[in-house]
Z-matrix of the N, CA and C atoms (Angstrom, degrees):
N
C 1 1.456
C 2 1.516 1 110.10
N 3 1.293 2 114.51 1 154.78
C 4 1.453 3 121.05 2 -179.78
C 5 1.518 4 110.14 3 -90.58
N 6 1.305 5 116.40 4 166.61
C 7 1.458 6 120.53 5 -178.78
C 8 1.519 7 112.66 6 -83.48
N 9 1.308 8 118.63 7 -0.21
C 10 1.456 9 121.72 8 178.77
C 11 1.510 10 113.32 9 96.69
N 12 1.319 11 118.03 10 -20.38
C 13 1.458 12 119.96 11 179.95
C 14 1.521 13 111.36 12 -67.71
N 15 1.306 14 116.78 13 -27.63
C 16 1.461 15 121.37 14 -179.67
C 17 1.519 16 111.00 15 -62.65
N 18 1.322 17 117.50 16 -34.00
C 19 1.452 18 120.37 17 -176.03
C 20 1.528 19 112.53 18 -96.33
N 21 1.318 20 117.66 19 8.70
C 22 1.459 21 120.82 20 178.78
C 23 1.528 22 109.70 21 -58.72
N 24 1.307 23 117.25 22 135.91
C 25 1.447 24 121.55 23 -179.62
C 26 1.513 25 114.46 24 88.27
N 27 1.324 26 117.05 25 -4.22
C 28 1.457 27 120.54 26 179.65
C 29 1.526 28 110.24 27 -117.08
N 30 1.311 29 118.83 28 -20.68
C 31 1.461 30 121.71 29 -167.47
C 32 1.525 31 116.01 30 -80.25
N 33 1.309 32 119.38 31 -16.18
C 34 1.462 33 118.62 32 -176.43
C 35 1.524 34 110.49 33 -64.38
N 36 1.318 35 115.74 34 130.42
C 37 1.452 36 121.43 35 178.31
C 38 1.517 37 115.18 36 82.54
N 39 1.312 38 118.24 37 4.72
C 40 1.460 39 120.33 38 -179.81
C 41 1.521 40 110.84 39 -89.64
N 42 1.315 41 115.25 40 152.41
C 43 1.456 42 120.83 41 175.01
C 44 1.526 43 109.39 42 -75.69
N 45 1.315 44 118.00 43 162.71
C 46 1.473 45 119.20 44 175.27
C 47 1.531 46 112.61 45 -56.63
N 48 1.331 47 117.10 46 -36.94
C 49 1.468 48 120.02 47 179.23
C 50 1.530 49 111.26 48 -65.70
N 51 1.335 50 116.36 49 -39.94
C 52 1.467 51 120.02 50 178.62
C 53 1.535 52 110.73 51 -66.26
N 54 1.316 53 116.53 52 -40.61
C 55 1.468 54 120.49 53 177.21
C 56 1.520 55 110.60 54 -62.49
N 57 1.321 56 116.51 55 -43.25
C 58 1.466 57 120.47 56 178.24
C 59 1.525 58 110.69 57 -61.65
N 60 1.326 59 116.47 58 -41.78
C 61 1.468 60 120.26 59 178.40
C 62 1.528 61 110.45 60 -57.86
N 63 1.330 62 116.17 61 -46.36
C 64 1.459 63 119.34 62 -178.58
C 65 1.527 64 111.93 63 -68.28
N 66 1.311 65 115.97 64 -33.83
C 67 1.468 66 119.36 65 177.56
C 68 1.529 67 110.92 66 -67.00
N 69 1.322 68 116.99 67 -32.40
C 70 1.463 69 120.50 68 -178.52
C 71 1.527 70 112.81 69 -94.07
N 72 1.328 71 117.28 70 -8.94
C 73 1.463 72 122.76 71 177.93
C 74 1.530 73 109.45 72 -133.25
N 75 1.323 74 118.12 73 59.58
C 76 1.470 75 120.29 74 -174.44
C 77 1.530 76 113.66 75 -61.11
N 78 1.316 77 117.74 76 -22.19
C 79 1.463 78 120.70 77 179.35
C 80 1.529 79 111.52 78 -68.89
N 81 1.326 80 118.93 79 -15.38
C 82 1.464 81 122.19 80 177.68
C 83 1.524 82 112.74 81 -86.51
N 84 1.323 83 116.99 82 -14.99
C 85 1.467 84 120.74 83 -174.61
C 86 1.524 85 111.71 84 -59.96
N 87 1.306 86 118.03 85 -48.93
C 88 1.473 87 119.72 86 -177.29
C 89 1.527 88 111.03 87 -66.11
N 90 1.312 89 117.80 88 -34.70
C 91 1.467 90 121.20 89 177.70
C 92 1.530 91 109.70 90 -65.14
N 93 1.320 92 116.25 91 -47.80
C 94 1.468 93 120.75 92 -179.70
C 95 1.522 94 110.41 93 -63.24
N 96 1.320 95 117.56 94 -43.56
C 97 1.468 96 121.41 95 179.58
C 98 1.530 97 110.41 96 -61.34
N 99 1.332 98 117.41 97 -44.71
C 100 1.468 99 120.81 98 -179.37
C 101 1.530 100 111.76 99 -63.56
N 102 1.320 101 116.51 100 -44.41
C 103 1.468 102 120.55 101 -179.84
C 104 1.526 103 110.35 102 -65.90
N 105 1.325 104 116.88 103 -40.77
C 106 1.472 105 121.07 104 177.79
C 107 1.524 106 110.29 105 -59.33
N 108 1.334 107 116.47 106 -46.29
C 109 1.461 108 120.47 107 -178.95
C 110 1.527 109 111.88 108 -65.67
N 111 1.329 110 117.37 109 -41.14
C 112 1.464 111 120.55 110 178.15
C 113 1.523 112 111.09 111 -63.96
N 114 1.334 113 117.14 112 -40.09
C 115 1.462 114 120.90 113 179.31
C 116 1.522 115 111.20 114 -64.83
N 117 1.322 116 117.19 115 -37.87
C 118 1.469 117 120.49 116 178.44
C 119 1.523 118 111.32 117 -66.19
N 120 1.313 119 117.01 118 -43.58
C 121 1.467 120 121.29 119 178.24
C 122 1.529 121 110.36 120 -62.41
N 123 1.317 122 116.54 121 -45.14
C 124 1.462 123 120.91 122 -179.17
C 125 1.530 124 111.40 123 -66.30
N 126 1.324 125 117.50 124 -38.26
C 127 1.466 126 120.61 125 178.46
C 128 1.526 127 110.50 126 -63.87
N 129 1.334 128 117.19 127 -41.72
C 130 1.473 129 120.05 128 177.68
C 131 1.523 130 111.04 129 -66.11
N 132 1.333 131 117.29 130 -33.64
C 133 1.463 132 120.80 131 179.15
C 134 1.533 133 110.90 132 -70.71
N 135 1.320 134 116.39 133 -44.66
C 136 1.463 135 120.72 134 -176.57
C 137 1.530 136 113.36 135 -76.68
N 138 1.314 137 116.79 136 -30.21
C 139 1.464 138 121.61 137 -174.96
C 140 1.532 139 110.24 138 -129.06
N 141 1.340 140 117.84 139 62.05
C 142 1.465 141 120.19 140 -174.41
C 143 1.528 142 113.94 141 -65.88
N 144 1.306 143 117.54 142 -28.24
C 145 1.465 144 120.58 143 -177.29
C 146 1.529 145 112.43 144 -95.22
N 147 1.304 146 115.97 145 -13.22
C 148 1.467 147 120.65 146 -178.92
C 149 1.526 148 108.55 147 -83.32
N 150 1.296 149 115.57 148 153.93
C 151 1.456 150 119.02 149 172.48
C 152 1.518 151 109.78 150 -70.50
N 153 1.291 152 116.87 151 143.68
C 154 1.459 153 119.99 152 179.12
C 155 1.526 154 110.94 153 -86.54
N 156 1.319 155 117.31 154 -10.86
C 157 1.462 156 121.08 155 176.93
C 158 1.522 157 108.08 156 -110.98
N 159 1.317 158 115.74 157 117.18
C 160 1.470 159 122.76 158 -178.21
C 161 1.523 160 112.84 159 62.43
N 162 1.308 161 116.83 160 26.96
C 163 1.459 162 121.58 161 176.51
C 164 1.511 163 109.72 162 -121.35
N 165 1.334 164 115.02 163 -167.49
C 166 1.466 165 119.61 164 -178.85
C 167 1.528 166 111.54 165 -62.16
N 168 1.327 167 117.04 166 -37.58
C 169 1.461 168 120.24 167 178.81
C 170 1.519 169 112.23 168 -63.31
N 171 1.323 170 115.68 169 -37.81
C 172 1.461 171 120.36 170 178.33
C 173 1.519 172 109.66 171 -66.66
N 174 1.319 173 117.53 172 -43.51
C 175 1.470 174 120.82 173 178.61
C 176 1.525 175 110.79 174 -62.79
N 177 1.318 176 116.96 175 -37.84
C 178 1.467 177 121.17 176 179.22
C 179 1.527 178 110.68 177 -60.73
N 180 1.312 179 118.08 178 -43.33
C 181 1.455 180 122.31 179 -177.12
C 182 1.533 181 112.62 180 -69.01
N 183 1.309 182 117.51 181 -24.83
C 184 1.457 183 120.64 182 -177.83
C 185 1.500 184 108.67 183 -73.26
């Protein structure tokens, strides 16, 4: 198991099961972080006037 520092910046809003998954699969953390960041950038590009929280941009990222 990892010391938890590997998943720093990814854990907010995750369920205990999701946190456990990342703790047991630390090699997925950077992939998930990169995809999350790309989705956020793309959502802001595609929906600049929409709210990113509970708006079209938020739905796009899901």
